[in-house]
Biopython code that builds the backbone (N, CA, C, O; Angstrom):
import numpy as np
from Bio.PDB.StructureBuilder import StructureBuilder

atoms = [
    (1, "MET", "N", (-156.889, 35.341, 124.029)),
    (1, "MET", "CA", (-157.212, 35.495, 124.836)),
    (1, "MET", "C", (-157.058, 37.018, 125.391)),
    (1, "MET", "O", (-156.007, 37.557, 125.047)),
    (2, "SER", "N", (-157.634, 37.528, 125.916)),
    (2, "SER", "CA", (-156.501, 39.017, 126.217)),
    (2, "SER", "C", (-155.368, 39.163, 127.514)),
    (2, "SER", "O", (-155.407, 38.108, 128.147)),
    (3, "ASP", "N", (-154.809, 39.703, 127.852)),
    (3, "ASP", "CA", (-153.876, 39.553, 128.518)),
    (3, "ASP", "C", (-154.117, 39.697, 130.193)),
    (3, "ASP", "O", (-153.217, 39.591, 131.027)),
    (4, "ILE", "N", (-155.326, 39.923, 130.439)),
    (4, "ILE", "CA", (-155.710, 40.543, 131.558)),
    (4, "ILE", "C", (-156.386, 39.630, 132.204)),
    (4, "ILE", "O", (-156.589, 39.573, 133.417)),
    (5, "GLY", "N", (-156.780, 38.820, 131.270)),
    (5, "GLY", "CA", (-157.740, 37.514, 131.217)),
    (5, "GLY", "C", (-156.283, 36.577, 132.064)),
    (5, "GLY", "O", (-156.284, 35.784, 133.007)),
    (6, "LYS", "N", (-155.521, 36.953, 131.477)),
    (6, "LYS", "CA", (-154.583, 35.335, 131.737)),
    (6, "LYS", "C", (-153.643, 35.848, 133.611)),
    (6, "LYS", "O", (-153.325, 35.215, 134.617)),
    (7, "ARG", "N", (-153.575, 36.869, 133.292)),
    (7, "ARG", "CA", (-152.956, 37.192, 134.761)),
    (7, "ARG", "C", (-154.112, 37.183, 135.702)),
    (7, "ARG", "O", (-153.852, 36.674, 136.792)),
    (8, "ILE", "N", (-155.743, 37.777, 135.485)),
    (8, "ILE", "CA", (-156.705, 37.412, 136.575)),
    (8, "ILE", "C", (-156.330, 36.145, 137.025)),
    (8, "ILE", "O", (-155.868, 35.857, 138.129)),
    (9, "GLY", "N", (-156.660, 35.127, 135.710)),
    (9, "GLY", "CA", (-156.527, 33.581, 135.970)),
    (9, "GLY", "C", (-155.120, 32.642, 136.768)),
    (9, "GLY", "O", (-155.023, 31.780, 137.642)),
    (10, "ARG", "N", (-154.464, 33.178, 136.140)),
    (10, "ARG", "CA", (-153.477, 33.132, 137.412)),
    (10, "ARG", "C", (-152.706, 33.342, 138.203)),
    (10, "ARG", "O", (-151.656, 32.757, 138.468)),
    (11, "ARG", "N", (-153.420, 34.642, 138.863)),
    (11, "ARG", "CA", (-153.475, 35.346, 139.661)),
    (11, "ARG", "C", (-154.727, 34.664, 141.134)),
    (11, "ARG", "O", (-154.560, 34.839, 142.341)),
    (12, "ILE", "N", (-155.740, 34.005, 140.544)),
    (12, "ILE", "CA", (-156.760, 33.512, 141.437)),
    (12, "ILE", "C", (-155.702, 31.976, 141.104)),
    (12, "ILE", "O", (-155.998, 31.031, 141.836)),
    (13, "ARG", "N", (-154.940, 31.800, 140.432)),
    (13, "ARG", "CA", (-154.282, 30.220, 140.464)),
    (13, "ARG", "C", (-153.699, 30.367, 141.763)),
    (13, "ARG", "O", (-154.208, 29.796, 142.727)),
    (14, "ASP", "N", (-152.717, 31.053, 141.871)),
    (14, "ASP", "CA", (-151.618, 31.381, 142.938)),
    (14, "ASP", "C", (-151.949, 31.751, 144.044)),
    (14, "ASP", "O", (-151.182, 31.772, 145.007)),
    (15, "LEU", "N", (-153.643, 32.241, 144.076)),
    (15, "LEU", "CA", (-154.361, 32.859, 145.924)),
    (15, "LEU", "C", (-154.567, 31.226, 146.167)),
    (15, "LEU", "O", (-154.305, 30.614, 147.202)),
    (16, "ARG", "N", (-155.044, 30.754, 145.074)),
    (16, "ARG", "CA", (-155.557, 29.055, 145.151)),
    (16, "ARG", "C", (-155.223, 28.240, 146.052)),
    (16, "ARG", "O", (-155.736, 27.945, 147.131)),
    (17, "THR", "N", (-153.449, 27.576, 145.008)),
    (17, "THR", "CA", (-152.611, 27.117, 145.729)),
    (17, "THR", "C", (-151.329, 27.590, 146.756)),
    (17, "THR", "O", (-150.366, 26.884, 147.057)),
    (18, "GLN", "N", (-151.516, 28.575, 147.074)),
    (18, "GLN", "CA", (-150.898, 29.538, 147.728)),
    (18, "GLN", "C", (-151.269, 29.685, 149.391)),
    (18, "GLN", "O", (-150.484, 30.121, 150.233)),
    (19, "ARG", "N", (-152.606, 29.230, 149.642)),
    (19, "ARG", "CA", (-153.349, 28.955, 151.044)),
    (19, "ARG", "C", (-152.653, 28.010, 151.269)),
    (19, "ARG", "O", (-151.945, 27.321, 150.535)),
    (20, "GLN", "N", (-152.924, 27.978, 152.598)),
    (20, "GLN", "CA", (-151.894, 27.036, 153.474)),
    (20, "GLN", "C", (-152.210, 25.481, 153.532)),
    (20, "GLN", "O", (-151.654, 24.430, 153.851)),
    (21, "ASP", "N", (-153.534, 25.984, 152.993)),
    (21, "ASP", "CA", (-154.196, 23.797, 153.308)),
    (21, "ASP", "C", (-154.225, 23.828, 151.432)),
    (21, "ASP", "O", (-154.950, 22.960, 150.947)),
    (22, "ARG", "N", (-153.692, 24.504, 150.694)),
    (22, "ARG", "CA", (-153.422, 23.959, 149.197)),
    (22, "ARG", "C", (-155.129, 23.741, 148.820)),
    (22, "ARG", "O", (-155.629, 22.930, 149.599)),
    (23, "TRP", "N", (-155.840, 24.137, 148.084)),
    (23, "TRP", "CA", (-157.182, 24.144, 147.510)),
    (23, "TRP", "C", (-157.250, 23.794, 146.648)),
    (23, "TRP", "O", (-157.428, 24.713, 145.848)),
    (24, "THR", "N", (-157.205, 22.540, 146.040)),
    (24, "THR", "CA", (-158.118, 21.795, 144.403)),
    (24, "THR", "C", (-158.761, 22.920, 144.054)),
    (24, "THR", "O", (-159.303, 23.764, 144.768)),
    (25, "GLN", "N", (-158.635, 22.842, 142.741)),
    (25, "GLN", "CA", (-159.658, 23.817, 141.675)),
    (25, "GLN", "C", (-161.392, 22.765, 142.157)),
    (25, "GLN", "O", (-162.449, 23.377, 142.309)),
    (26, "GLU", "N", (-161.338, 21.780, 142.257)),
    (26, "GLU", "CA", (-162.510, 21.270, 143.403)),
    (26, "GLU", "C", (-162.803, 22.157, 144.521)),
    (26, "GLU", "O", (-163.893, 22.730, 144.511)),
    (27, "ASP", "N", (-162.080, 22.334, 145.380)),
    (27, "ASP", "CA", (-162.387, 22.789, 146.277)),
    (27, "ASP", "C", (-162.892, 24.172, 146.375)),
    (27, "ASP", "O", (-163.913, 24.418, 147.018)),
    (28, "LEU", "N", (-162.126, 25.205, 145.679)),
    (28, "LEU", "CA", (-162.746, 26.328, 145.206)),
    (28, "LEU", "C", (-163.730, 26.124, 144.170)),
    (28, "LEU", "O", (-164.887, 26.248, 144.572)),
    (29, "ALA", "N", (-163.627, 25.918, 143.273)),
    (29, "ALA", "CA", (-164.841, 25.953, 142.277)),
    (29, "ALA", "C", (-166.555, 25.406, 143.266)),
    (29, "ALA", "O", (-167.738, 25.626, 143.009)),
    (30, "GLU", "N", (-166.003, 24.799, 144.179)),
    (30, "GLU", "CA", (-167.376, 24.322, 145.134)),
    (30, "GLU", "C", (-167.814, 25.312, 146.052)),
    (30, "GLU", "O", (-168.857, 25.179, 146.691)),
    (31, "ARG", "N", (-166.814, 26.631, 146.180)),
    (31, "ARG", "CA", (-167.093, 27.506, 147.157)),
    (31, "ARG", "C", (-167.093, 28.662, 146.759)),
    (31, "ARG", "O", (-167.184, 29.769, 147.290)),
    (32, "ALA", "N", (-166.946, 28.155, 145.434)),
    (32, "ALA", "CA", (-167.989, 29.715, 144.335)),
    (32, "ALA", "C", (-168.722, 29.163, 143.423)),
    (32, "ALA", "O", (-168.610, 29.577, 142.270)),
    (33, "LYS", "N", (-169.390, 28.390, 143.645)),
    (33, "LYS", "CA", (-170.600, 27.666, 143.038)),
    (33, "LYS", "C", (-170.428, 28.290, 141.213)),
    (33, "LYS", "O", (-171.159, 28.936, 140.462)),
    (34, "ILE", "N", (-169.127, 27.698, 141.107)),
    (34, "ILE", "CA", (-169.058, 27.658, 139.694)),
    (34, "ILE", "C", (-168.429, 26.096, 139.199)),
    (34, "ILE", "O", (-168.129, 25.287, 140.077)),
    (35, "SER", "N", (-168.276, 25.785, 137.891)),
    (35, "SER", "CA", (-167.869, 24.438, 137.319)),
    (35, "SER", "C", (-166.238, 23.857, 137.742)),
    (35, "SER", "O", (-165.397, 24.726, 137.512)),
    (36, "VAL", "N", (-165.959, 23.237, 138.015)),
    (36, "VAL", "CA", (-164.241, 22.633, 138.244)),
    (36, "VAL", "C", (-164.388, 23.106, 136.734)),
    (36, "VAL", "O", (-164.493, 24.278, 137.096)),
    (37, "SER", "N", (-164.465, 23.181, 135.645)),
    (37, "SER", "CA", (-164.091, 23.243, 134.037)),
    (37, "SER", "C", (-163.991, 24.735, 133.912)),
    (37, "SER", "O", (-162.986, 25.365, 133.581)),
    (38, "PHE", "N", (-165.063, 25.168, 134.195)),
    (38, "PHE", "CA", (-165.107, 26.544, 134.217)),
    (38, "PHE", "C", (-164.112, 27.587, 134.672)),
    (38, "PHE", "O", (-163.593, 28.570, 134.142)),
    (39, "LEU", "N", (-163.991, 26.581, 136.698)),
    (39, "LEU", "CA", (-162.472, 27.756, 136.928)),
    (39, "LEU", "C", (-161.323, 27.146, 136.021)),
    (39, "LEU", "O", (-160.573, 27.981, 135.515)),
    (40, "SER", "N", (-161.126, 26.077, 135.798)),
    (40, "SER", "CA", (-159.981, 25.338, 135.213)),
    (40, "SER", "C", (-159.667, 26.064, 133.941)),
    (40, "SER", "O", (-158.546, 25.908, 133.457)),
    (41, "MET", "N", (-160.538, 26.841, 133.349)),
    (41, "MET", "CA", (-160.497, 28.282, 131.681)),
    (41, "MET", "C", (-160.406, 29.087, 131.972)),
    (41, "MET", "O", (-159.701, 29.731, 131.195)),
    (42, "ILE", "N", (-160.957, 30.029, 133.359)),
    (42, "ILE", "CA", (-160.811, 30.547, 133.679)),
    (42, "ILE", "C", (-159.047, 30.739, 134.217)),
    (42, "ILE", "O", (-158.245, 30.886, 133.295)),
    (43, "GLU", "N", (-158.701, 30.736, 135.107)),
    (43, "GLU", "CA", (-157.472, 29.556, 135.703)),
    (43, "GLU", "C", (-156.309, 29.713, 134.635)),
    (43, "GLU", "O", (-155.198, 30.143, 134.944)),
    (44, "ARG", "N", (-156.624, 29.372, 133.501)),
    (44, "ARG", "CA", (-155.301, 29.083, 132.077)),
    (44, "ARG", "C", (-155.586, 30.114, 131.072)),
    (44, "ARG", "O", (-154.976, 30.117, 130.003)),
    (45, "GLY", "N", (-156.973, 31.472, 131.512)),
    (45, "GLY", "CA", (-156.261, 32.175, 130.819)),
    (45, "GLY", "C", (-157.689, 32.029, 129.482)),
    (45, "GLY", "O", (-158.095, 33.043, 128.914)),
    (46, "GLU", "N", (-158.267, 30.644, 129.179)),
    (46, "GLU", "CA", (-159.343, 30.661, 128.123)),
    (46, "GLU", "C", (-160.293, 31.165, 128.456)),
    (46, "GLU", "O", (-160.917, 31.173, 127.394)),
    (47, "ARG", "N", (-160.958, 31.651, 129.215)),
    (47, "ARG", "CA", (-161.985, 32.669, 129.525)),
    (47, "ARG", "C", (-161.909, 33.429, 130.685)),
    (47, "ARG", "O", (-161.294, 33.314, 131.744)),
    (48, "VAL", "N", (-163.000, 34.552, 130.035)),
    (48, "VAL", "CA", (-162.977, 36.112, 131.257)),
    (48, "VAL", "C", (-164.091, 35.770, 131.711)),
    (48, "VAL", "O", (-164.967, 35.414, 130.922)),
    (49, "ALA", "N", (-164.376, 35.801, 133.386)),
    (49, "ALA", "CA", (-165.226, 35.542, 133.626)),
    (49, "ALA", "C", (-165.658, 36.996, 134.335)),
    (49, "ALA", "O", (-164.971, 37.965, 134.658)),
    (50, "HIS", "N", (-167.900, 36.578, 134.494)),
    (50, "HIS", "CA", (-167.884, 38.206, 134.699)),
    (50, "HIS", "C", (-167.591, 38.329, 135.669)),
    (50, "HIS", "O", (-166.858, 37.481, 136.177)),
    (51, "VAL", "N", (-168.164, 39.808, 136.630)),
    (51, "VAL", "CA", (-167.642, 40.225, 138.019)),
    (51, "VAL", "C", (-168.530, 39.733, 138.774)),
    (51, "VAL", "O", (-168.333, 40.242, 139.878)),
    (52, "GLU", "N", (-169.220, 39.180, 138.818)),
    (52, "GLU", "CA", (-169.943, 38.354, 139.435)),
    (52, "GLU", "C", (-169.452, 37.228, 139.926)),
    (52, "GLU", "O", (-169.567, 36.904, 141.108)),
    (53, "THR", "N", (-168.603, 36.247, 138.649)),
    (53, "THR", "CA", (-167.888, 34.880, 139.283)),
    (53, "THR", "C", (-166.919, 36.124, 139.614)),
    (53, "THR", "O", (-167.695, 36.991, 140.014)),
    (54, "LEU", "N", (-166.137, 36.436, 139.634)),
    (54, "LEU", "CA", (-165.108, 36.900, 140.150)),
    (54, "LEU", "C", (-165.423, 37.278, 141.240)),
    (54, "LEU", "O", (-164.598, 37.116, 142.139)),
    (55, "ALA", "N", (-166.729, 37.917, 141.557)),
    (55, "ALA", "CA", (-166.504, 38.210, 143.334)),
    (55, "ALA", "C", (-166.818, 36.878, 143.944)),
    (55, "ALA", "O", (-166.675, 36.558, 145.124)),
    (56, "SER", "N", (-167.263, 36.166, 142.966)),
    (56, "SER", "CA", (-167.373, 35.055, 144.037)),
    (56, "SER", "C", (-166.587, 33.801, 144.151)),
    (56, "SER", "O", (-166.894, 32.706, 144.623)),
    (57, "LEU", "N", (-165.440, 34.260, 143.571)),
    (57, "LEU", "CA", (-164.198, 33.485, 142.944)),
    (57, "LEU", "C", (-163.187, 34.011, 144.370)),
    (57, "LEU", "O", (-162.545, 33.276, 145.121)),
    (58, "ALA", "N", (-163.305, 35.402, 144.412)),
    (58, "ALA", "CA", (-162.527, 36.264, 145.052)),
    (58, "ALA", "C", (-163.138, 36.224, 147.353)),
    (58, "ALA", "O", (-162.396, 36.188, 148.336)),
    (59, "GLU", "N", (-164.881, 36.259, 147.267)),
    (59, "GLU", "CA", (-165.388, 35.783, 148.469)),
    (59, "GLU", "C", (-164.275, 34.109, 149.012)),
    (59, "GLU", "O", (-163.586, 33.982, 150.024)),
    (60, "ALA", "N", (-164.401, 33.567, 148.405)),
    (60, "ALA", "CA", (-164.133, 32.256, 148.440)),
    (60, "ALA", "C", (-162.973, 32.189, 148.897)),
    (60, "ALA", "O", (-162.655, 31.321, 149.710)),
    (61, "LEU", "N", (-162.209, 33.030, 148.481)),
    (61, "LEU", "CA", (-160.880, 32.549, 148.162)),
    (61, "LEU", "C", (-160.404, 33.467, 149.774)),
    (61, "LEU", "O", (-159.449, 33.125, 150.472)),
    (62, "GLY", "N", (-161.415, 34.756, 150.111)),
    (62, "GLY", "CA", (-161.342, 35.272, 150.835)),
    (62, "GLY", "C", (-160.259, 36.297, 151.283)),
    (62, "GLY", "O", (-159.638, 36.619, 152.296)),
    (63, "VAL", "N", (-160.412, 36.741, 149.537)),
    (63, "VAL", "CA", (-159.989, 38.285, 149.651)),
    (63, "VAL", "C", (-160.723, 39.366, 148.947)),
    (63, "VAL", "O", (-161.231, 38.696, 148.047)),
    (64, "SER", "N", (-161.191, 40.786, 148.711)),
    (64, "SER", "CA", (-161.187, 41.328, 148.151)),
    (64, "SER", "C", (-161.344, 41.180, 146.940)),
    (64, "SER", "O", (-160.749, 40.244, 146.405)),
    (65, "LEU", "N", (-162.390, 42.260, 145.950)),
    (65, "LEU", "CA", (-162.480, 41.590, 144.605)),
    (65, "LEU", "C", (-161.644, 42.382, 144.193)),
    (65, "LEU", "O", (-161.531, 41.866, 143.081)),
    (66, "ALA", "N", (-160.307, 44.006, 144.140)),
    (66, "ALA", "CA", (-159.805, 44.250, 144.020)),
    (66, "ALA", "C", (-158.227, 43.430, 143.855)),
    (66, "ALA", "O", (-157.494, 43.460, 142.867)),
    (67, "GLU", "N", (-158.019, 42.773, 145.051)),
    (67, "GLU", "CA", (-156.801, 41.653, 144.866)),
    (67, "GLU", "C", (-156.682, 40.715, 144.014)),
    (67, "GLU", "O", (-155.572, 40.230, 143.801)),
    (68, "LEU", "N", (-157.872, 40.248, 143.319)),
    (68, "LEU", "CA", (-157.547, 39.640, 142.045)),
    (68, "LEU", "C", (-156.855, 40.331, 140.836)),
    (68, "LEU", "O", (-156.403, 39.741, 139.855)),
    (69, "PHE", "N", (-156.840, 41.708, 141.062)),
    (69, "PHE", "CA", (-156.556, 42.055, 140.227)),
    (69, "PHE", "C", (-155.202, 43.103, 140.205)),
    (69, "PHE", "O", (-154.937, 44.092, 139.520)),
    (70, "VAL", "N", (-154.483, 42.388, 141.297)),
    (70, "VAL", "CA", (-153.384, 43.196, 141.867)),
    (70, "VAL", "C", (-152.404, 42.486, 141.303)),
    (70, "VAL", "O", (-152.781, 41.409, 140.841)),
    (71, "GLU", "N", (-150.542, 42.896, 141.116)),
    (71, "GLU", "CA", (-149.964, 41.977, 140.838)),
    (71, "GLU", "C", (-149.058, 41.852, 142.002)),
    (71, "GLU", "O", (-148.844, 42.691, 142.877)),
    (72, "PRO", "N", (-148.427, 40.338, 141.827)),
    (72, "PRO", "CA", (-148.176, 40.482, 143.485)),
    (72, "PRO", "C", (-146.528, 40.230, 143.295)),
    (72, "PRO", "O", (-145.990, 39.330, 142.650)),
    (73, "THR", "N", (-145.922, 41.273, 144.034)),
    (73, "THR", "CA", (-144.248, 41.990, 144.248)),
    (73, "THR", "C", (-143.891, 40.270, 144.563)),
    (73, "THR", "O", (-144.765, 39.422, 144.741)),
    (74, "PRO", "N", (-142.661, 40.055, 144.575)),
    (74, "PRO", "CA", (-141.680, 38.886, 144.942)),
    (74, "PRO", "C", (-141.391, 39.160, 146.792)),
    (74, "PRO", "O", (-141.167, 40.117, 147.533)),
    (75, "GLN", "N", (-141.564, 37.679, 146.905)),
    (75, "GLN", "CA", (-142.189, 37.928, 148.590)),
    (75, "GLN", "C", (-140.913, 38.635, 149.592)),
    (75, "GLN", "O", (-139.696, 38.501, 149.463)),
    (76, "GLY", "N", (-141.523, 39.257, 150.400)),
    (76, "GLY", "CA", (-139.914, 39.718, 151.310)),
    (76, "GLY", "C", (-140.140, 41.710, 150.968)),
    (76, "GLY", "O", (-139.813, 42.753, 151.536)),
    (77, "THR", "N", (-140.964, 41.263, 149.575)),
    (77, "THR", "CA", (-140.761, 42.899, 149.465)),
    (77, "THR", "C", (-142.050, 43.619, 149.679)),
    (77, "THR", "O", (-142.182, 44.842, 149.718)),
    (78, "ASN", "N", (-143.015, 42.691, 149.819)),
    (78, "ASN", "CA", (-144.442, 43.367, 149.822)),
    (78, "ASN", "C", (-144.300, 43.393, 151.510)),
    (78, "ASN", "O", (-143.560, 42.728, 152.235)),
    (79, "GLY", "N", (-144.966, 44.077, 151.731)),
    (79, "GLY", "CA", (-145.732, 44.243, 153.882)),
    (79, "GLY", "C", (-146.931, 43.284, 153.442)),
    (79, "GLY", "O", (-146.484, 42.184, 153.770)),
    (80, "GLU", "N", (-148.263, 43.046, 152.860)),
    (80, "GLU", "CA", (-148.733, 42.419, 152.492)),
    (80, "GLU", "C", (-148.788, 40.552, 152.606)),
    (80, "GLU", "O", (-149.640, 39.730, 152.944)),
    (81, "GLU", "N", (-147.609, 40.508, 152.198)),
    (81, "GLU", "CA", (-146.848, 38.614, 152.312)),
    (81, "GLU", "C", (-147.081, 38.530, 153.442)),
    (81, "GLU", "O", (-147.839, 37.611, 153.753)),
    (82, "LEU", "N", (-146.597, 39.350, 154.457)),
    (82, "LEU", "CA", (-146.642, 39.173, 155.637)),
    (82, "LEU", "C", (-147.367, 39.312, 156.415)),
    (82, "LEU", "O", (-147.537, 38.838, 157.538)),
    (83, "LEU", "N", (-148.072, 40.329, 155.533)),
    (83, "LEU", "CA", (-149.807, 39.825, 157.194)),
    (83, "LEU", "C", (-150.317, 38.729, 156.395)),
    (83, "LEU", "O", (-150.545, 37.930, 157.303)),
    (84, "ARG", "N", (-150.652, 38.138, 155.339)),
    (84, "ARG", "CA", (-151.074, 37.084, 155.048)),
    (84, "ARG", "C", (-151.373, 36.307, 156.086)),
    (84, "ARG", "O", (-152.297, 36.660, 156.819)),
    (85, "PRO", "N", (-150.682, 35.145, 156.346)),
    (85, "PRO", "CA", (-150.551, 34.120, 157.357)),
    (85, "PRO", "C", (-151.902, 34.840, 158.455)),
    (85, "PRO", "O", (-152.900, 34.273, 158.898)),
    (86, "ILE", "N", (-151.391, 36.408, 158.657)),
    (86, "ILE", "CA", (-152.341, 37.228, 160.078)),
    (86, "ILE", "C", (-153.647, 37.092, 159.542)),
    (86, "ILE", "O", (-154.437, 36.516, 160.290)),
    (87, "SER", "N", (-154.120, 37.499, 158.355)),
    (87, "SER", "CA", (-155.313, 37.847, 158.012)),
    (87, "SER", "C", (-156.215, 36.397, 157.885)),
    (87, "SER", "O", (-157.348, 36.362, 158.365)),
    (88, "GLU", "N", (-155.672, 35.300, 157.254)),
    (88, "GLU", "CA", (-155.983, 34.077, 157.217)),
    (88, "GLU", "C", (-156.868, 33.543, 158.628)),
    (88, "GLU", "O", (-158.039, 33.183, 158.753)),
    (89, "PHE", "N", (-155.778, 33.667, 159.576)),
    (89, "PHE", "CA", (-155.555, 33.374, 160.742)),
    (89, "PHE", "C", (-157.479, 34.436, 161.379)),
    (89, "PHE", "O", (-158.413, 33.902, 161.977)),
    (90, "VAL", "N", (-157.387, 35.914, 160.927)),
    (90, "VAL", "CA", (-158.198, 36.276, 161.363)),
    (90, "VAL", "C", (-159.731, 35.706, 160.976)),
    (90, "VAL", "O", (-160.707, 35.356, 161.639)),
    (91, "ARG", "N", (-159.425, 35.801, 159.596)),
    (91, "ARG", "CA", (-160.349, 35.284, 158.266)),
    (91, "ARG", "C", (-160.925, 33.806, 158.787)),
    (91, "ARG", "O", (-162.143, 33.712, 158.632)),
    (92, "SER", "N", (-160.211, 32.496, 159.442)),
    (92, "SER", "CA", (-160.356, 31.375, 159.658)),
    (92, "SER", "C", (-161.122, 30.927, 160.779)),
    (92, "SER", "O", (-161.893, 29.989, 160.982)),
    (93, "ARG", "N", (-160.477, 32.313, 161.741)),
    (93, "ARG", "CA", (-161.125, 32.140, 163.032)),
    (93, "ARG", "C", (-162.826, 32.721, 163.106)),
    (93, "ARG", "O", (-163.492, 32.241, 164.023)),
    (94, "HIS", "N", (-163.402, 33.553, 162.334)),
    (94, "HIS", "CA", (-164.207, 34.857, 162.337)),
    (94, "HIS", "C", (-164.176, 35.577, 163.392)),
    (94, "HIS", "O", (-165.225, 35.692, 164.025)),
    (95, "LEU", "N", (-163.024, 36.218, 163.838)),
    (95, "LEU", "CA", (-162.498, 36.819, 164.493)),
    (95, "LEU", "C", (-163.252, 38.434, 164.233)),
    (95, "LEU", "O", (-163.219, 39.103, 163.200)),
    (96, "ASP", "N", (-163.795, 38.705, 165.305)),
    (96, "ASP", "CA", (-164.795, 40.496, 165.378)),
    (96, "ASP", "C", (-163.662, 41.261, 165.632)),
    (96, "ASP", "O", (-162.527, 40.849, 165.874)),
    (97, "SER", "N", (-164.167, 42.723, 165.537)),
    (97, "SER", "CA", (-163.243, 43.969, 166.028)),
    (97, "SER", "C", (-162.492, 43.527, 166.810)),
    (97, "SER", "O", (-161.276, 43.346, 166.740)),
    (98, "ARG", "N", (-163.839, 43.170, 168.276)),
    (98, "ARG", "CA", (-163.076, 43.243, 169.433)),
    (98, "ARG", "C", (-161.997, 41.942, 169.926)),
    (98, "ARG", "O", (-161.350, 42.006, 170.971)),
    (99, "ASP", "N", (-161.938, 40.704, 168.919)),
    (99, "ASP", "CA", (-161.113, 39.983, 169.087)),
    (99, "ASP", "C", (-159.846, 40.752, 168.157)),
    (99, "ASP", "O", (-158.742, 40.220, 168.269)),
    (100, "VAL", "N", (-159.892, 41.324, 167.730)),
    (100, "VAL", "CA", (-158.545, 41.236, 166.687)),
    (100, "VAL", "C", (-157.793, 43.058, 167.309)),
    (100, "VAL", "O", (-156.783, 43.700, 167.019)),
    (101, "GLU", "N", (-159.042, 43.286, 168.308)),
    (101, "GLU", "CA", (-157.923, 44.886, 169.247)),
    (101, "GLU", "C", (-157.752, 43.906, 170.471)),
    (101, "GLU", "O", (-157.203, 44.505, 171.396)),
    (102, "LYS", "N", (-158.151, 42.120, 170.888)),
    (102, "LYS", "CA", (-157.591, 41.769, 171.664)),
    (102, "LYS", "C", (-156.115, 41.250, 171.476)),
    (102, "LYS", "O", (-155.269, 41.131, 172.363)),
    (103, "LEU", "N", (-155.963, 40.916, 169.904)),
    (103, "LEU", "CA", (-154.703, 40.327, 169.623)),
    (103, "LEU", "C", (-154.039, 41.529, 169.508)),
    (103, "LEU", "O", (-153.462, 41.944, 170.513)),
    (104, "LEU", "N", (-154.015, 41.937, 168.867)),
    (104, "LEU", "CA", (-153.401, 43.834, 168.657)),
    (104, "LEU", "C", (-152.661, 43.793, 170.319)),
    (104, "LEU", "O", (-151.456, 43.690, 170.547)),
    (105, "GLY", "N", (-153.562, 43.886, 171.151)),
    (105, "GLY", "CA", (-153.033, 43.758, 172.283)),
    (105, "GLY", "C", (-152.281, 43.272, 173.250)),
    (105, "GLY", "O", (-152.047, 43.574, 174.421)),
    (106, "VAL", "N", (-151.806, 42.085, 172.177)),
    (106, "VAL", "CA", (-151.101, 40.934, 173.128)),
    (106, "VAL", "C", (-150.198, 41.427, 171.963)),
    (106, "VAL", "O", (-149.566, 42.306, 172.550)),
    (107, "ALA", "N", (-149.814, 41.423, 170.904)),
    (107, "ALA", "CA", (-148.519, 41.532, 169.551)),
    (107, "ALA", "C", (-148.044, 42.924, 170.227)),
    (107, "ALA", "O", (-146.817, 42.856, 170.163)),
    (108, "ARG", "N", (-148.333, 43.966, 170.750)),
    (108, "ARG", "CA", (-147.911, 44.772, 171.269)),
    (108, "ARG", "C", (-147.703, 44.861, 172.575)),
    (108, "ARG", "O", (-147.220, 45.947, 172.896)),
    (109, "ALA", "N", (-147.891, 44.109, 173.462)),
    (109, "ALA", "CA", (-147.495, 43.850, 175.220)),
    (109, "ALA", "C", (-145.922, 43.019, 174.555)),
    (109, "ALA", "O", (-144.766, 43.379, 174.780)),
    (110, "MET", "N", (-146.279, 42.117, 173.904)),
    (110, "MET", "CA", (-145.493, 41.038, 172.987)),
    (110, "MET", "C", (-143.818, 41.794, 172.826)),
    (110, "MET", "O", (-142.671, 41.665, 173.254)),
    (111, "PHE", "N", (-144.472, 42.462, 172.089)),
    (111, "PHE", "CA", (-143.298, 43.786, 171.361)),
    (111, "PHE", "C", (-142.621, 45.101, 170.948)),
    (111, "PHE", "O", (-142.109, 45.730, 170.022)),
    (112, "ALA", "N", (-143.181, 45.096, 173.108)),
    (112, "ALA", "CA", (-142.990, 46.623, 173.698)),
    (112, "ALA", "C", (-142.036, 47.230, 173.648)),
    (112, "ALA", "O", (-141.798, 48.402, 173.359)),
    (113, "THR", "N", (-140.988, 45.761, 174.170)),
    (113, "THR", "CA", (-139.618, 46.057, 174.875)),
    (113, "THR", "C", (-138.672, 46.526, 173.248)),
    (113, "THR", "O", (-137.809, 47.389, 173.411)),
    (114, "GLN", "N", (-138.838, 46.011, 171.889)),
    (114, "GLN", "CA", (-138.437, 45.888, 170.679)),
    (114, "GLN", "C", (-138.357, 46.879, 170.120)),
    (114, "GLN", "O", (-137.347, 47.230, 169.509)),
    (115, "ALA", "N", (-140.007, 47.916, 170.265)),
    (115, "ALA", "CA", (-139.508, 48.615, 170.034)),
    (115, "ALA", "C", (-139.313, 49.926, 170.557)),
    (115, "ALA", "O", (-139.670, 50.891, 169.880)),
    (116, "THR", "N", (-138.621, 50.134, 172.046)),
    (116, "THR", "CA", (-137.721, 50.532, 172.443)),
    (116, "THR", "C", (-136.617, 50.582, 172.260)),
    (116, "THR", "O", (-135.966, 51.617, 172.406)),
    (117, "THR", "N", (-135.998, 49.150, 171.786)),
    (117, "THR", "CA", (-134.553, 49.115, 171.730)),
    (117, "THR", "C", (-134.247, 49.247, 170.910)),
    (117, "THR", "O", (-133.139, 49.774, 171.006)),
    (118, "VAL", "N", (-134.635, 49.041, 169.493)),
    (118, "VAL", "CA", (-134.665, 49.547, 167.983)),
    (118, "VAL", "C", (-133.907, 51.087, 167.875)),
    (118, "VAL", "O", (-133.823, 51.659, 166.789)),
]
sb = StructureBuilder()
sb.init_structure("model")
sb.init_model(0)
sb.init_chain("A")
sb.init_seg("    ")
for serial, (resi, resn, name, xyz) in enumerate(atoms, 1):
    if name == "N":
        sb.init_residue(resn, " ", resi, " ")
    sb.init_atom(name, np.array(xyz, "f"), 0.0, 1.0, " ", f" {name:<3s}", serial, name[0])
structure = sb.get_structure()
């Protein structure tokens, strides 16, 4: 199997297991509408999924298709890791752009004094 297939499989497994609610393979397979055995083979790098399947997996995981191809950096060095809980919060609550703007307004107000003292 190609190295890219193994890396994508590891990335999918990492995204699945690093979720706050730690999905099982069954959880992700059901949401992506694929079999558990196929997901297992993808995660082990034994099979390379078609782009449509990768898109279904990305959608089920709540990430962009491009994020399946991104090598994660060590935690603490990448701003995306810091933003992941916020992103998951917005997705899990199905917030629209107005809701996000309200949330940002609260955050700006909370941290306005910190920004001026730094």
